[in-house]
C-alpha positions in Angstrom: 23.2 283.1 -4.8 22.3 282.5 -1.2 24.7 280.5 0.9 23.5 277.1 2.1 23.4 276.8 5.9 25.4 273.6 5.7 28.3 275.1 3.8 31.5 275.6 5.7 32.7 279.2 5.5 36.4 278.6 5.1 37.0 281.6 2.8 37.1 285.3 3.4 35.7 286.8 0.2 32.1 286.6 -1.0 33.2 285.0 -4.2 35.2 282.3 -2.5 32.2 281.5 -0.2 30.2 280.6 -3.3 32.8 278.0 -4.2 32.7 276.2 -0.8 31.6 272.6 -1.2 28.6 271.0 0.5 29.4 269.6 4.0 27.5 267.5 6.5 29.4 268.7 9.6 27.8 272.0 10.4 24.1 271.4 10.7 21.8 269.1 12.7 19.6 269.0 9.7 22.3 267.7 7.5 23.6 265.2 10.0 20.4 263.3 9.3 21.1 263.4 5.6 24.6 262.1 5.9 25.6 259.4 3.4 26.9 257.3 6.3 24.9 254.5 7.9 21.7 256.5 8.4 17.9 255.9 8.2 16.2 256.8 4.9 12.9 257.8 6.4 14.0 261.2 7.5 13.0 260.5 11.1 16.5 260.2 12.5 19.3 257.7 12.9 18.7 254.0 13.3 20.9 251.2 14.5 23.5 250.2 12.0 23.5 246.5 12.9 23.1 243.9 15.6 26.3 245.2 17.1 25.7 248.9 16.5 27.4 249.9 19.7 30.8 249.0 18.2 33.1 251.7 16.9 35.4 251.9 14.0 38.4 254.2 13.0 37.4 254.1 9.4 36.8 257.5 7.8 33.3 258.2 6.5 32.5 259.3 3.0 31.8 262.9 4.2 35.2 263.1 5.9 36.9 261.8 2.7 34.9 264.2 0.7 36.2 267.2 2.7 39.7 266.3 1.4 38.7 265.9 -2.2 35.9 268.5 -2.7 38.3 270.8 -4.5 38.3 268.4 -7.5 34.6 269.3 -8.2 33.7 272.4 -10.1 31.0 274.7 -8.6 28.6 276.2 -11.1 26.4 279.3 -11.0 22.8 278.7 -11.8 22.9 281.2 -14.7 25.9 279.3 -16.1 23.9 276.1 -16.3 20.8 278.0 -17.7 23.0 279.1 -20.5 24.5 275.7 -21.0 21.1 274.1 -21.5 19.4 277.0 -23.3 17.3 277.7 -20.2 16.6 274.0 -19.6 15.1 273.7 -23.0 12.8 270.7 -23.5 14.5 270.0 -26.8 17.7 269.2 -24.9 16.0 266.9 -22.3 17.6 263.5 -22.5 16.3 261.8 -19.4 14.0 262.1 -16.4 13.2 260.1 -13.3 12.2 260.4 -9.6 15.1 262.8 -9.0 14.3 265.2 -11.7 15.2 265.9 -15.4 18.5 265.5 -17.2 19.5 267.9 -20.0 22.3 267.9 -22.6 24.4 271.0 -22.2 27.6 272.7 -23.2 30.0 274.3 -20.8 33.2 276.2 -21.2 36.5 274.6 -20.1 37.6 275.6 -16.6 40.3 277.8 -18.1 37.9 279.3 -20.6 40.0 278.1 -23.5 39.2 275.7 -26.3 35.9 274.1 -27.4 32.9 273.8 -25.2 32.5 270.5 -23.4 29.3 268.3 -23.8 27.8 267.5 -20.4 24.7 266.1 -18.8 23.0 268.4 -16.3 20.6 266.9 -13.8 18.1 269.3 -12.2 16.5 268.3 -8.9 12.8 268.4 -8.5 12.0 270.8 -5.7 10.4 268.2 -3.4 12.1 268.9 -0.1 14.5 267.1 2.1 14.5 263.6 0.5 15.5 265.0 -2.9 18.2 267.1 -1.2 19.5 264.1 0.6 19.9 262.2 -2.7 21.6 265.2 -4.3 24.0 265.5 -1.4 24.8 261.8 -1.5 25.7 262.0 -5.2 27.9 265.0 -4.6 29.8 263.3 -1.8 30.0 259.8 -3.2 31.0 260.8 -6.7 33.3 263.5 -5.2 35.3 260.7 -3.5 34.8 257.6 -5.8 36.9 257.3 -9.0 36.9 254.3 -11.3 36.6 253.8 -15.1 33.2 252.1 -14.6 31.6 254.9 -12.6 30.2 258.0 -14.3 32.3 261.1 -13.6 30.8 264.0 -11.7 32.2 267.3 -13.1 30.5 269.6 -10.6 27.4 270.8 -9.0 25.2 273.9 -8.3 23.3 274.9 -5.2 21.2 278.1 -5.4 18.8 279.4 -2.9 16.8 282.1 -4.6 13.4 283.7 -5.0 12.2 280.8 -7.1 13.1 278.3 -4.5 16.1 276.1 -3.8 17.8 274.8 -6.9 20.1 271.7 -6.8 21.9 270.5 -9.9 24.6 268.1 -10.9 26.9 268.2 -13.9 28.2 264.9 -15.3 30.2 263.7 -18.2 27.9 263.1 -21.2 27.2 259.4 -22.1 26.2 259.4 -25.8 25.0 255.8 -26.0 22.4 256.2 -23.3 21.8 253.1 -21.1 21.9 249.3 -21.1 18.1 249.4 -20.6 17.7 251.3 -23.9 19.8 248.8 -25.9 18.2 245.7 -24.3 14.5 246.7 -24.5 14.0 249.6 -26.9 13.5 248.6 -30.5 14.7 252.0 -31.7 18.3 250.9 -30.8 20.2 248.2 -32.6 20.4 245.0 -30.5 23.6 244.4 -28.7 25.7 241.4 -29.7 26.6 238.6 -27.3 30.2 240.0 -26.8 28.9 243.5 -26.3 26.5 242.4 -23.6 29.2 240.3 -21.9 31.7 243.2 -21.9 29.1 245.6 -20.5 28.2 243.2 -17.7 31.8 242.6 -16.9 32.5 246.4 -16.7 29.5 246.9 -14.5 30.6 244.1 -12.2 34.1 245.7 -12.0 32.4 248.9 -10.9 30.4 247.2 -8.2 33.5 245.3 -7.0 35.3 248.6 -6.7 32.5 250.0 -4.5 32.4 246.9 -2.3 36.1 246.0 -2.0 38.3 248.6 -3.8 38.4 251.6 -1.4 39.0 252.0 2.3 35.3 252.1 3.2 32.7 249.8 1.8 30.0 251.4 -0.4 26.6 249.7 -1.1 25.1 251.0 -4.4 21.6 249.9 -3.6 20.0 250.7 -7.1 21.7 248.5 -9.6 19.5 248.1 -12.7 19.9 248.3 -16.5 18.8 251.9 -16.6 21.6 253.0 -14.3 24.3 251.4 -16.5 25.2 254.2 -18.9 27.2 253.6 -22.1 29.9 255.9 -23.5 30.9 256.3 -27.2 32.6 252.9 -27.2 29.8 251.2 -25.2 31.9 251.1 -22.1 29.6 250.9 -19.1 29.5 253.3 -16.2 27.3 253.1 -13.1 25.3 256.3 -12.5 22.8 257.6 -10.0 24.3 257.4 -6.5 21.5 259.1 -4.7 20.6 255.9 -2.9 24.1 254.7 -2.1 25.1 254.1 1.5 28.2 253.3 3.4 28.5 249.7 4.4 28.9 248.3 7.9 32.2 248.8 9.7 34.1 246.9 12.4 32.2 243.9 13.6 28.9 245.1 12.3 27.2 242.7 9.9 24.8 245.0 8.0 23.3 248.5 7.8 19.8 248.8 9.1 17.8 251.2 6.9 14.4 251.7 5.3 14.1 249.5 2.3 14.3 251.6 -0.9 15.3 250.9 -4.5 13.4 249.7 -7.6 10.8 247.0 -7.5 12.0 243.9 -9.3 15.6 244.5 -8.4 15.8 244.8 -4.6 16.8 241.7 -2.7 13.9 240.1 -0.9 15.9 239.7 2.3 16.6 243.5 2.3 12.9 244.3 1.7 11.8 242.0 4.5 14.4 243.0 7.2 15.8 246.3 6.2 19.3 244.7 6.6 21.5 246.1 3.9 24.7 244.5 2.8 26.8 244.2 -0.4 25.0 241.0 -1.1 21.9 243.1 -1.8 23.8 244.6 -4.8 24.8 241.1 -5.8 21.1 240.0 -6.0 20.3 243.0 -8.2 23.2 242.1 -10.5 21.8 238.6 -10.8 18.5 240.0 -12.0 20.2 242.1 -14.7 22.2 239.1 -15.8 18.9 237.4 -16.6 17.7 240.5 -18.4 21.0 240.4 -20.5 20.3 236.7 -21.4 16.6 237.0 -22.2 16.0 240.5 -23.4 13.1 240.7 -20.9 12.6 243.2 -18.1 12.4 242.0 -14.5 8.7 242.7 -14.6 6.5 242.9 -17.7 2.8 243.1 -16.9 1.7 242.9 -20.5 2.8 239.3 -20.8 0.8 236.1 -19.8 0.5 235.7 -16.1 3.1 233.0 -15.9 5.7 235.1 -17.7 5.3 238.5 -16.1 7.9 238.0 -13.4 11.2 237.2 -15.1 12.7 235.2 -12.2 9.7 233.0 -11.9 9.7 232.4 -15.7 13.3 231.5 -16.1 13.1 228.9 -13.3 11.0 226.8 -15.7 14.1 226.5 -18.0 17.1 225.5 -15.9 20.5 225.7 -17.6 21.1 221.9 -17.5 18.0 221.3 -19.6 17.6 221.4 -23.4 14.7 223.8 -23.0 17.1 226.4 -21.5 17.7 227.9 -25.0 14.1 229.0 -25.0 14.9 231.9 -22.7 17.7 233.3 -24.8 16.9 236.7 -26.4 15.8 236.0 -30.0 17.5 239.2 -31.0 20.9 237.4 -30.4 21.7 236.0 -33.9 24.6 234.1 -32.5 26.0 233.3 -29.1 28.0 230.6 -27.2 25.5 228.2 -25.6 28.2 227.0 -23.2 28.8 230.6 -22.1 25.1 231.3 -21.8 24.8 228.3 -19.5 27.6 229.6 -17.3 26.0 233.1 -17.2 22.7 231.5 -16.1 24.5 229.5 -13.4 26.2 232.7 -12.2 22.9 234.5 -12.1 21.4 231.7 -10.0 24.2 232.0 -7.5 23.8 235.7 -7.3 20.1 235.1 -6.6 20.6 232.6 -3.7 18.0 233.0 -1.1 20.6 233.1 1.7 22.7 236.3 1.2 25.7 234.6 2.7 25.6 232.0 -0.2 25.8 234.7 -2.9 29.3 235.4 -4.3 31.3 238.6 -3.8 31.4 240.9 -6.7 35.1 240.2 -7.1 34.2 236.6 -7.6 31.5 237.5 -10.1 34.2 239.5 -12.0 36.5 236.5 -12.2 33.7 234.2 -13.4 32.6 236.7 -16.1 36.2 236.9 -17.3 36.4 233.1 -17.6 33.2 233.2 -19.6 34.6 235.8 -21.9 37.6 233.5 -22.6 35.4 230.6 -23.6 35.0 229.1 -27.1 34.1 231.5 -29.9 30.4 232.2 -30.4 28.5 230.1 -32.9 25.1 230.4 -34.4 22.2 228.9 -32.4 18.5 229.0 -33.2 16.5 231.5 -31.2 13.5 230.8 -28.9 11.1 231.2 -31.8 12.5 228.1 -33.4 12.4 226.0 -30.3 9.1 226.7 -28.7 6.2 224.4 -29.6 2.7 225.7 -30.4 3.5 229.4 -30.2 5.9 231.6 -32.0 8.2 234.1 -30.2 8.0 232.7 -26.7 11.1 234.7 -25.8 10.7 237.6 -28.2 11.3 241.2 -27.0 8.3 243.1 -25.9 7.6 246.8 -26.3 9.0 248.8 -23.4 6.8 248.3 -20.3 7.9 251.7 -19.0 8.6 255.1 -20.7 10.7 256.3 -17.9 13.8 257.7 -19.4 17.4 257.2 -18.2 18.5 258.6 -14.9 22.0 259.8 -14.2 
């Protein structure tokens, strides 16, 4: 395997050099792909905020990664070929803009015991931008550790005759994603309590990123497909390729090219390129409404007035009797009082002024209070409430066949 030009050569033997982790400190090229406050366009660094001249003593994610890189396992390409039966299509469990994800089986680090089930993500060979996302995932998930973040086991970087190969190896999440369970009829519908606990766990993951470590992290791609579910339906945030460090010192925001997923990105971020944690809060509000309604943020196969979720739900405010019409009819029972509180919380997350949106730690507390409310009771679905048309809030076939991303 050819050594990457950005790897630090700390070791003395060839075999040890292969195990050296990715670094952003030894190459001009990689300095522009750093996970810290940089432009996403690939054209160079941009100002971080209105007060971008200020400095901060906070360590960056790459600096923190250098201390913890030894926790990640470095795989040879042949090892991952064997783990996935040469990336067999029968083992493909997901795909997206980054590449394809395969179910695989690896040996324990000590070579003893049963093989471990993992998810192996293989990067599309599309140049610098894909490499930047790969590097961001390695560095962020090499540093971040929380029960509601997917665990990165290791990575592979191979520069060979067939081109540059970049791969990531994660813990395997057998229950796929929140998106699958909300919108795909092949999966049994989630109960009210299951949905609530999933959103609470996801909120705790975001709160950790924003407030739980020494440097602020902005996730920048929160959506149902990036909330993966383990065997017990415990949620874990995945896909950190778009994550960025937050502003430091007196800086108010990070200035960056607007990226993310249409329907989930905050309008203020799209318009100005000013990225803050409140951008993630907006995205969380969108998914809260998906949790309530069983509808995607955008469904073009619906009537024109119902295609955009946020525009549709505004017609049914939580203080009106018609509010129940937006509740997912797949929910056989739920707490109306709790549903109203969820809708109010979603509305606060979707405030036009970012400063008026709550912190994720506040969102967590409000969700916990909702979870402690009265027991759920049976309520009629939207099909029983709507006049003149059956199934006004019924689930629609998936508007997208894009599979889960890790």
